[in-house]
NUKOL-945156 format. One record per residue: x, y, z of N, C-alpha, C, O in turn; residue in three letters. Coordinates in steps of 0.2 Angstrom, whole numbers, padded with zeros to 4 digits, always signed. Layout:
<atoms>
XYZXYZXYZXYZALA...
</atoms>
This chain:
<atoms>
+0268+0399+0005+0264+0405+0006+0269+0411+0008+0268+0417+0006MET+0275+0409+0011+0280+0413+0011+0283+0416+0004+0286+0421+0004SER+0282+0413+0000+0284+0414-0008+0279+0418-0011+0281+0423-0015ALA+0274+0418-0009+0268+0421-0013+0269+0429-0010+0270+0433-0014ALA+0269+0429-0003+0271+0436+0001+0277+0440-0004+0277+0445-0006PHE+0282+0435-0003+0288+0439-0007+0287+0441-0013+0291+0446-0015GLU+0283+0438-0017+0283+0441-0023+0278+0446-0025+0279+0450-0029ARG+0273+0447-0020+0270+0453-0020+0264+0453-0015+0261+0448-0015ASP+0263+0458-0011+0259+0457-0004+0250+0456-0007+0246+0452-0004GLN+0249+0459-0012+0242+0458-0014+0241+0450-0017+0236+0447-0016ALA+0246+0448-0019+0246+0440-0022+0247+0436-0016+0243+0431-0015TRP+0251+0438-0011+0250+0434-0005+0244+0434-0002+0241+0429+0000GLY+0242+0440-0001+0235+0440+0002+0229+0436-0001+0224+0434+0003THR+0230+0436-0008+0224+0431-0012+0225+0423-0010+0220+0420-0008LEU+0231+0422-0010+0234+0414-0009+0232+0413-0001+0229+0407+0000VAL+0233+0417+0004+0231+0417+0010+0223+0417+0011+0220+0413+0015TRP+0219+0421+0007+0213+0419+0009+0210+0413+0005+0206+0410+0008LEU+0212+0411-0001+0211+0405-0003+0213+0399+0002+0210+0394+0002THR+0217+0399+0006+0220+0395+0010+0215+0395+0016+0214+0389+0018LEU+0214+0399+0018+0210+0399+0026+0202+0400+0025+0199+0400+0030VAL+0200+0401+0019+0193+0401+0018+0191+0395+0014+0185+0392+0014THR+0195+0392+0010+0192+0387+0005+0188+0389+0000+0183+0386-0003GLY+0189+0396-0002+0185+0399-0009+0186+0396-0014+0192+0394-0015MET+0182+0396-0018+0183+0394-0026+0186+0400-0029+0185+0405-0027ARG+0190+0399-0034+0194+0405-0037+0188+0409-0040+0188+0415-0039ARG+0184+0406-0043+0177+0413-0046+0175+0416-0041+0173+0421-0042GLY+0174+0414-0035+0171+0417-0028+0176+0423-0026+0175+0429-0026GLU+0182+0421-0026+0188+0425-0024+0188+0431-0027+0189+0437-0025LEU+0189+0429-0034+0190+0436-0038+0183+0440-0038+0184+0446-0041VAL+0178+0438-0037+0172+0441-0038+0170+0446-0031+0165+0450-0031ALA+0175+0445-0026+0174+0449-0020+0176+0456-0020+0181+0459-0022LEU+0170+0460-0018+0172+0467-0018+0174+0468-0009+0173+0465-0004ARG+0176+0475-0009+0177+0476-0001+0169+0477+0002+0169+0478+0008TRP+0164+0478+0000+0158+0479+0002+0156+0472+0005+0152+0472+0010SER+0159+0466+0002+0158+0459+0004+0161+0458+0011+0158+0454+0015ASP+0166+0461+0013+0171+0460+0020+0169+0464+0025+0168+0470+0024ILE+0168+0461+0030+0166+0465+0037+0172+0465+0041+0172+0460+0046ASP+0177+0468+0041+0182+0467+0045+0181+0469+0053+0186+0467+0057LEU+0177+0472+0054+0174+0472+0062+0172+0465+0065+0174+0463+0070THR+0168+0462+0061+0164+0456+0064+0169+0450+0063+0170+0446+0067ASP+0173+0451+0057+0177+0446+0054+0174+0442+0051+0176+0436+0052GLY+0169+0443+0044+0166+0438+0041+0167+0441+0033+0170+0446+0032THR+0166+0437+0029+0165+0438+0022+0159+0435+0018+0158+0429+0019VAL+0156+0439+0015+0150+0438+0012+0151+0435+0005+0153+0438+0001ASP+0149+0428+0003+0152+0424-0002+0145+0423-0005+0142+0418-0004VAL+0142+0428-0010+0137+0426-0014+0137+0427-0021+0133+0425-0024SER+0143+0429-0025+0144+0429-0032+0151+0425-0034+0155+0424-0030LYS+0150+0424-0040+0156+0420-0043+0158+0424-0050+0154+0425-0054ALA+0164+0424-0052+0166+0427-0059+0169+0421-0063+0174+0417-0061TYR+0166+0421-0069+0169+0416-0074+0167+0418-0081+0164+0422-0083PHE+0170+0414-0085+0169+0415-0092+0165+0410-0095+0165+0404-0093THR+0160+0413-0101+0156+0407-0104+0156+0410-0111+0154+0415-0113ARG+0159+0404-0116+0160+0406-0122+0163+0412-0124+0161+0415-0129GLN+0168+0414-0120+0172+0419-0121+0170+0425-0118+0173+0430-0118GLY+0164+0426-0115+0161+0431-0112+0163+0430-0104+0163+0425-0101MET+0164+0437-0102+0165+0437-0094+0158+0438-0090+0154+0443-0091ARG+0157+0433-0085+0151+0434-0082+0151+0433-0074+0155+0430-0072VAL+0147+0437-0071+0146+0437-0064+0140+0436-0062+0135+0440-0063GLU+0139+0430-0058+0133+0426-0056+0134+0425-0049+0139+0426-0045LYS+0128+0421-0048+0128+0417-0041+0134+0412-0040+0137+0411-0045GLY+0135+0409-0034+0139+0404-0034+0138+0398-0037+0132+0396-0038THR+0143+0393-0037+0141+0387-0040+0135+0382-0037+0130+0379-0040LYS+0135+0383-0031+0128+0380-0028+0123+0383-0027+0118+0381-0024THR+0123+0390-0029+0118+0394-0028+0116+0397-0020+0111+0400-0018HIS+0122+0395-0017+0121+0397-0008+0125+0403-0008+0130+0404-0011GLN+0122+0406-0003+0125+0413+0000+0127+0411+0006+0123+0408+0010VAL+0134+0412+0008+0137+0411+0015+0142+0416+0017+0144+0420+0013ARG+0142+0416+0024+0146+0422+0026+0151+0419+0032+0150+0419+0038SER+0157+0415+0028+0162+0411+0033+0165+0416+0038+0166+0422+0036PRO+0167+0414+0044+0170+0418+0048+0178+0418+0045+0180+0414+0041ALA+0182+0424+0048+0188+0423+0048+0192+0425+0054+0189+0429+0058ILE+0198+0423+0055+0202+0424+0061+0205+0431+0061+0205+0434+0056ASP+0208+0432+0066+0211+0440+0068+0217+0440+0062+0218+0446+0059GLU+0221+0435+0061+0226+0437+0057+0225+0438+0050+0228+0442+0047ALA+0219+0434+0049+0217+0436+0041+0213+0443+0041+0214+0447+0037THR+0210+0445+0046+0208+0453+0047+0213+0457+0046+0214+0461+0042VAL+0219+0455+0050+0224+0460+0049+0228+0460+0042+0231+0465+0040GLU+0228+0454+0039+0232+0454+0033+0227+0459+0027+0229+0462+0022ILE+0220+0457+0029+0215+0461+0024+0215+0468+0026+0214+0472+0022LEU+0216+0470+0031+0216+0476+0033+0222+0480+0031+0221+0486+0030ARG+0228+0477+0030+0233+0481+0028+0233+0481+0019+0236+0486+0016ARG+0229+0476+0016+0228+0475+0010+0223+0481+0009+0225+0485+0004HIS+0218+0482+0012+0214+0487+0011+0217+0494+0011+0216+0498+0006LYS+0220+0495+0015+0225+0502+0016+0229+0503+0009+0229+0508+0007LEU+0232+0498+0007+0236+0498+0001+0232+0500-0006+0233+0504-0010ARG+0226+0496-0005+0220+0498-0011+0218+0505-0010+0218+0509-0015CYS+0217+0507-0004+0213+0514-0003+0219+0520-0006+0218+0525-0008ALA+0226+0518-0004+0230+0523-0006+0232+0523-0014+0233+0528-0017GLU+0231+0517-0017+0231+0516-0024+0225+0520-0027+0226+0523-0032GLN+0219+0520-0025+0214+0522-0027+0215+0531-0026+0213+0534-0031LEU+0217+0533-0021+0218+0539-0020+0222+0543-0024+0222+0549-0025LEU+0228+0539-0026+0234+0542-0031+0230+0542-0038+0233+0546-0041ALA+0226+0539-0041+0224+0538-0047+0216+0544-0046+0213+0547-0051VAL+0214+0545-0041+0208+0549-0041+0202+0545-0042+0197+0547-0045GLY+0202+0539-0041+0196+0535-0043+0191+0534-0037+0193+0538-0032ALA+0186+0531-0037+0179+0530-0034+0181+0528-0027+0187+0526-0026ALA+0176+0528-0023+0179+0525-0015+0179+0518-0016+0177+0515-0021PRO+0183+0515-0011+0185+0509-0011+0179+0502-0010+0179+0497-0012ILE+0173+0505-0007+0169+0500-0005+0166+0496-0011+0165+0490-0009ALA+0164+0498-0017+0162+0496-0022+0167+0493-0027+0165+0491-0032GLY+0174+0493-0025+0179+0491-0030+0182+0482-0027+0181+0480-0021THR+0184+0479-0032+0185+0474-0030+0192+0471-0027+0197+0474-0029TYR+0193+0467-0022+0197+0466-0017+0203+0464-0021+0209+0465-0018VAL+0203+0461-0026+0209+0459-0030+0207+0461-0038+0202+0460-0041PHE+0212+0465-0040+0211+0467-0046+0218+0469-0050+0222+0472-0047SER+0218+0468-0057+0224+0469-0060+0223+0477-0063+0228+0479-0066PRO+0218+0482-0061+0217+0488-0063+0219+0493-0059+0219+0492-0053HIS+0222+0499-0061+0224+0503-0056+0217+0507-0052+0217+0509-0046VAL+0212+0507-0056+0205+0509-0052+0202+0504-0050+0196+0505-0048ASP+0204+0498-0049+0202+0491-0046+0193+0491-0048+0189+0490-0044ARG+0194+0493-0055+0186+0493-0057+0184+0485-0060+0178+0483-0061SER+0189+0481-0061+0187+0475-0063+0192+0470-0060+0197+0471-0059GLY+0189+0463-0059+0192+0458-0057+0198+0454-0061+0198+0455-0067PRO+0201+0450-0057+0206+0446-0061+0202+0440-0065+0196+0438-0063TYR+0206+0439-0070+0202+0433-0074+0204+0427-0070+0210+0426-0070HIS+0199+0422-0068+0201+0416-0064+0206+0413-0067+0211+0412-0064PRO+0205+0411-0074+0212+0407-0077+0218+0411-0076+0224+0407-0077ASP+0219+0417-0075+0225+0421-0073+0228+0419-0067+0233+0417-0067ALA+0224+0419-0062+0225+0418-0055+0228+0410-0055+0234+0409-0053VAL+0224+0406-0058+0226+0398-0058+0234+0398-0061+0238+0395-0058THR+0235+0401-0067+0241+0401-0070+0247+0404-0067+0253+0401-0067ARG+0245+0409-0064+0250+0412-0060+0253+0408-0053+0259+0408-0051ARG+0248+0405-0051+0249+0400-0043+0254+0393-0047+0258+0391-0043TYR+0252+0390-0053+0255+0385-0056+0262+0388-0056+0267+0385-0053SER+0262+0393-0060+0269+0396-0061+0273+0395-0055+0279+0392-0054ARG+0271+0398-0050+0274+0399-0043+0278+0391-0041+0284+0390-0040MET+0272+0388-0040+0272+0380-0038+0278+0378-0041+0283+0376-0038ALA+0278+0378-0049+0283+0375-0053+0291+0378-0051+0296+0375-0050ALA+0290+0385-0051+0297+0388-0049+0299+0385-0042+0305+0385-0041GLU+0295+0383-0038+0297+0381-0031+0298+0373-0031+0301+0371-0026LEU+0297+0369-0036+0297+0363-0037+0292+0359-0033+0294+0353-0030GLY+0285+0362-0033+0280+0360-0028+0275+0357-0035+0274+0361-0040ILE+0273+0351-0034+0269+0348-0038+0261+0350-0035+0259+0347-0030GLU+0258+0354-0037+0252+0357-0033+0247+0361-0039+0249+0361-0044THR+0241+0363-0037+0237+0370-0041+0233+0372-0035+0232+0370-0030HIS+0231+0377-0038+0226+0382-0034+0222+0378-0030+0222+0378-0024LEU+0217+0373-0033+0212+0370-0030+0213+0367-0023+0209+0368-0019HIS+0219+0363-0024+0221+0360-0019+0221+0364-0012+0221+0361-0007ALA+0222+0371-0013+0221+0374-0007+0215+0373-0003+0215+0373+0003LEU+0209+0373-0008+0202+0373-0005+0202+0365-0002+0199+0364+0003ARG+0205+0360-0005+0205+0354-0002+0210+0352+0005+0209+0347+0008HIS+0215+0356+0005+0219+0357+0011+0214+0360+0017+0214+0358+0023TYR+0210+0365+0014+0206+0367+0022+0200+0363+0023+0197+0365+0027ASN+0198+0358+0019+0193+0354+0021+0195+0350+0025+0192+0348+0030ALA+0200+0348+0023+0204+0341+0025+0207+0342+0032+0207+0337+0036THR+0210+0349+0034+0212+0350+0040+0207+0352+0045+0208+0352+0051GLU+0201+0355+0043+0196+0355+0047+0193+0349+0050+0192+0348+0056LEU+0192+0344+0046+0188+0338+0047+0194+0334+0051+0192+0331+0056LEU+0200+0334+0050+0204+0331+0054+0205+0334+0061+0207+0331+0066ARG+0204+0341+0062+0205+0343+0069+0198+0344+0072+0197+0348+0077ASN+0192+0340+0070+0187+0338+0073+0181+0343+0072+0176+0342+0076GLY+0181+0347+0068+0176+0352+0065+0171+0348+0061+0172+0345+0056VAL+0164+0350+0064+0158+0345+0063+0158+0346+0055+0161+0350+0052ASP+0153+0341+0052+0154+0341+0045+0149+0345+0042+0149+0347+0036LEU+0144+0348+0047+0139+0353+0044+0142+0360+0044+0141+0364+0040THR+0146+0361+0049+0150+0368+0048+0155+0368+0042+0155+0373+0038THR+0159+0363+0041+0162+0362+0035+0158+0363+0029+0161+0366+0025VAL+0153+0360+0028+0149+0360+0022+0145+0367+0022+0143+0368+0017ALA+0145+0371+0027+0143+0378+0027+0148+0382+0024+0146+0386+0020GLY+0154+0382+0027+0160+0385+0025+0161+0384+0018+0163+0389+0014ARG+0159+0379+0015+0162+0378+0008+0157+0379+0003+0158+0377-0003PHE+0150+0381+0006+0145+0381+0001+0141+0376-0002+0136+0377-0006GLY+0143+0369+0002+0139+0362+0001+0133+0362+0002+0131+0363+0008HIS+0129+0360-0002+0121+0358-0001+0121+0353+0002+0126+0350+0004GLY+0115+0350+0002+0113+0342+0005+0114+0341+0013+0113+0335+0015GLY+0115+0346+0016+0116+0344+0023+0123+0341+0024+0124+0336+0028GLY+0129+0343+0020+0135+0340+0020+0136+0333+0016+0141+0330+0017GLY+0131+0331+0012+0132+0325+0008+0137+0326+0003+0141+0322+0003ALA+0137+0333+0000+0143+0333-0005+0149+0332-0001+0153+0328-0003THR+0151+0337+0005+0157+0337+0008+0159+0329+0009+0164+0326+0007THR+0154+0326+0013+0156+0319+0014+0158+0315+0009+0162+0310+0009LEU+0155+0317+0002+0156+0311-0003+0163+0313-0006+0166+0308-0008ARG+0165+0320-0005+0172+0321-0009+0178+0320-0003+0184+0319-0005VAL+0176+0320+0004+0180+0320+0009+0180+0314+0014+0183+0314+0019TYR+0176+0308+0011+0175+0303+0015+0181+0300+0018+0180+0297+0023ALA+0187+0300+0016+0192+0297+0019+0194+0300+0025+0199+0298+0028ALA+0192+0306+0026+0194+0309+0033+0188+0309+0037+0189+0311+0043PHE+0183+0307+0036+0177+0305+0041+0179+0300+0046+0176+0300+0051ALA+0182+0295+0046+0182+0289+0051+0187+0293+0057+0186+0292+0063PRO+0191+0297+0055+0195+0300+0060+0191+0304+0065+0191+0304+0071GLU+0186+0308+0061+0181+0312+0066+0177+0306+0069+0178+0306+0075SER+0174+0301+0067+0169+0296+0070+0173+0293+0074+0170+0292+0079ASP+0180+0292+0074+0184+0289+0080+0184+0292+0087+0183+0290+0092ARG+0185+0299+0085+0185+0304+0091+0177+0305+0094+0176+0305+0100ARG+0173+0304+0090+0166+0305+0092+0164+0299+0096+0161+0300+0101ALA+0166+0293+0094+0165+0287+0098+0167+0288+0106+0164+0284+0110ALA+0172+0292+0108+0175+0292+0113+0172+0297+0118+0173+0297+0124SER+0168+0303+0115+0166+0308+0119+0162+0306+0124+0164+0308+0129VAL+0157+0302+0123+0151+0301+0128+0154+0297+0133+0154+0298+0139ILE+0157+0291+0130+0160+0286+0135+0166+0289+0141+0166+0287+0146ALA+0170+0294+0138+0174+0298+0141+0172+0303+0147+0176+0305+0152GLY+0165+0304+0147+0161+0307+0151+0158+0304+0157+0155+0307+0162GLN+0158+0297+0156+0155+0293+0161+0159+0290+0166+0165+0289+0164MET+0158+0288+0172+0162+0284+0176+0162+0278+0174+0158+0275+0171PRO+0168+0275+0176+0170+0268+0174+0166+0261+0178+0168+0256+0181THR+0159+0262+0178+0156+0258+0182+0156+0252+0180+0158+0247+0184ILE+0155+0249+0173+0156+0242+0172+0163+0240+0173+0164+0235+0176ALA+0169+0244+0171+0175+0242+0173+0176+0240+0180+0180+0235+0181LEU+0174+0245+0184+0175+0244+0191+0172+0238+0194+0176+0235+0198ASP+0166+0236+0192+0162+0231+0194+0165+0224+0192+0165+0219+0196GLN+0168+0224+0186+0172+0218+0183+0178+0216+0188+0179+0210+0190GLU+0182+0222+0190+0188+0220+0194+0186+0218+0201+0190+0215+0205THR+0179+0220+0203+0179+0218+0211+0175+0212+0213+0174+0211+0219THR
</atoms>
């Protein structure tokens, strides 16, 4: 993450947002500033950008679900600074107001998004230069596994990821991390009860 910000503040912001939200790359590059509420701290994920037979297409998300995952204060501040840089860039070229422009764009007027493959390749190059064997989608997996490991319930994780089926998809992909949460769950109720049975056994 430090390396990403050292290379480029905008690039660091993109990598950061991928990590903390677990968004798919197509969803990330399709984001416009009108999708981000920095006051409430939410991101509306309703579109994805991809290519089909050489054509660039913007459509609904992979699972056709609209979601609004919350973002933390640090992420809000990082996005606020990125938005200020974008607004200054638009002002310098006399472009349109920022609301309808892309959050991440290779164009000076921010009129078009990054190609998803370009984002993937840049991340892979950076990882290779650092001697790390990883890929961009691993950030999404990291997000999910850390949430589950830290006791966030399956329904919430599924909602943040846009998984359907009441968490069935999330459970199928991240089943290895469910037992840890289940083990913690086993002690919740018992931990709230007096040790009557044990006290009786010892008397």
